[in-house]
C-alpha positions, 0 to 999 in steps of 0.5 A, a space after each residue: 632838882 636844883 641844877 647849875 648850868 655852866 655857859 663857858 662862852 669865853 672859857 672857864 677857870 677856877 676863879 671865874 667859877 668862884 666869881 659866878 657862884 658869888 653872883 648866884 648866891 654864894 656868901 662872900 663871907 663863906 668864901 673869905 673863910 675858905 682859906 682858914 677851912 683848908 688850914 691856909 689862914 694866912 691867905 687873903 681873899 679879895 672880892 670886887 666887881 669889874 666890868 667885862 664887855 659892859 657886864 658887871 662880873 664878880 672877880 675873885 683874887 687870893 693874896 698869897 704869901 710865899 709858897 712852894 711853886 706847885 706840889 705833888 698829888 700826895 701833898 695836895 691830897 693831904 691838904 684837902 683831907 685835913 680840911 673841914 670840908 664835907 667828905 663828899 666835897 673832899 672826895 670830888 676835889 681829890 678826883 679833880 686833882 687826880 684827873 689832872 695828875 693822870 693827864 699830865 702824867 700821860 702827856 709826859 710819860 710819868 706815873 701820876 704820883 711822880 708828876 709835879 703840878 706846877 700851876 695847879 699845885 699852887 695855893 690859888 688853884 687848890 682854893 679854886 677847885 675846893 671852893 668851887 665844888 664846896 660852893 656848889 654844895 653850899 648852894 644845894 646844887 644836885 647836878 652840873 651841866 656844861 654847854 659848849 666850851 670856847 677854848 681860845 687860840 694861839 699859845 701859852 707859856 707854862 712851866 714846860 715851855 710854850 704850848 699850843 692852846 689848849 695846853 695838852 693836859 687841858 685838852 685831855 681833861 676835856 675829852 668827851 666835852 663839846 668844845 670849839 676853838 676861838 675866838 681869834 686872838 683870845 689866847 688861853 681861855 680854859 685853864 687846867 683848873 677849869 678843865 678839871 672842874 668840868 671833868 669831875 662836875 659835868 653830867 652832860 650838856 644842859 637839858 632841853 628844858 629847865 626853869 632859870 632861878 638866877 644867873 651870874 657872871 664870874 670875870 676872867 683876868 683878860 679884858 677884851 674890847 667889845 666882848 665879855 670875858 666871863 663865865 656865866 652860871 645859871 642856877 635852875 630847876 629841872 623840868 622832869 616827868 618821871 626821870 630823864 634819859 641819859 646816854 652813857 657808856 658801858 664797859 665790860 670784860 671777862 676775867 678767869 684768872 684773878 683772885 676775888 680780893 684783887 677784883 674787889 680792889 679793882 672795882 674800888 679803884 674804878 669807882 674812885 676814877 669816876 664810874 657811875 656803877 661797877 658790877 661784878 657778875 659770875 660768868 662761865 668761861 671757856 672749858 667751863 671755867 668759873 670767871 667774873 664779868 666786870 661791867 662799868 657804867 660811866 660817862 663818855 668823857 671818863 670811858 677811855 681813862 677807865 678802860 685804860 685802868 681795867 687793862 692795866 689793873 686786871 688780867 684782861 686783854 680786851 675791854 668791850 664798849 657800847 653806848 647805853 640809855 639810862 632813865 635816871 630818876 630826879 635825885 638830890 642829896 639831903 642832910 638829916 639829923 639823927 641823935 645829934 649827928 648829921 647823916 646824908 640821904 639820897 632823895 628821889 622823885 618817883 614817876 608818880 610824884 611821890 618821893 623816897 629817901 634812903 640814908 647813906 649806909 656809911 653815915 648810919 654806920 658812923 652814927 652807930 659807932 659814935 653812939 655805941 648803939 646797934 647798927 640795926 637800931 640806928 638803921 631803923 631810926 635813920 629809915 624813919 627819919 628819911 620817911 618823915 623827910 620824904 612825906 614832909 
């Protein structure tokens, strides 16, 4: 599988990520066309090479006409959803902004929809987040790993005044990640935009072994004497034999006083919050009452937030947590052509080396509706196309 490794030895921001992606193969013309793809055609894109600590890095800047200073999460979601980005890119970008709004809301005691995102709601931050997520998709990256992150030190002046580094919401977004303070005198090295990208992209630390394919550096704005203020991204292929072991968190709670439709809605909310898997199981409660066990599989960095969601959105008064090991087969998302329509399929590599692809049902259903043909017919055609891809 093709992976990306973020080496945040001098922090991370959205523009640093875009710059590094350019050096590992993202087309500059694609990035220049990004504002128009988001309905922001009056925004210019400047790409140049700069030197940071004797290393040539790519620097990305946006020329933006007067805009509102920040937006609420609803306005940002509407902008993203109107774009021509693929659905899975829009979904992940919306998760990033939702994570920022939730973190800011928790800090300031506001519901996420009431939070006014000042810096992160600006046009350049929106372009950074959508461009980084979409750019990784353009490069065929199936998984992102993030190493230890340098946070910086001192204070930063933001819309809410002078804040310690890292800013409170930034640190909350980094919960579950490996971080370290410093270097001394560096100020803010991780922006909320960079932290949000880590939150929704990272699938844990880099693997013990991998095959580097290419690497590149994205420049930060600050230019420190004697060291490079840059983000390094390594594009690599995994070295796997039958799957990789992952350490994940399992959350569980038992409920006997909620209707099925509300439980189903909660499960959808939990999935949208970043859960890897949500299962509703029939359970027998005290006094023989029928109930439901909600089991959630998630990353440690998402566990606290999802735990809070279960406690708020369900009637449970307690959530159990434990660490579990999951063996995950190498997988990647591929694009297939079916009757003139594009569909996504999940391609996995089995322990014996064979490959298996399964079309995404939502895309199969979409093609059936678009062509007017029975769902079963389209499903069979999609399965045959996936089989050909697997064996090809």
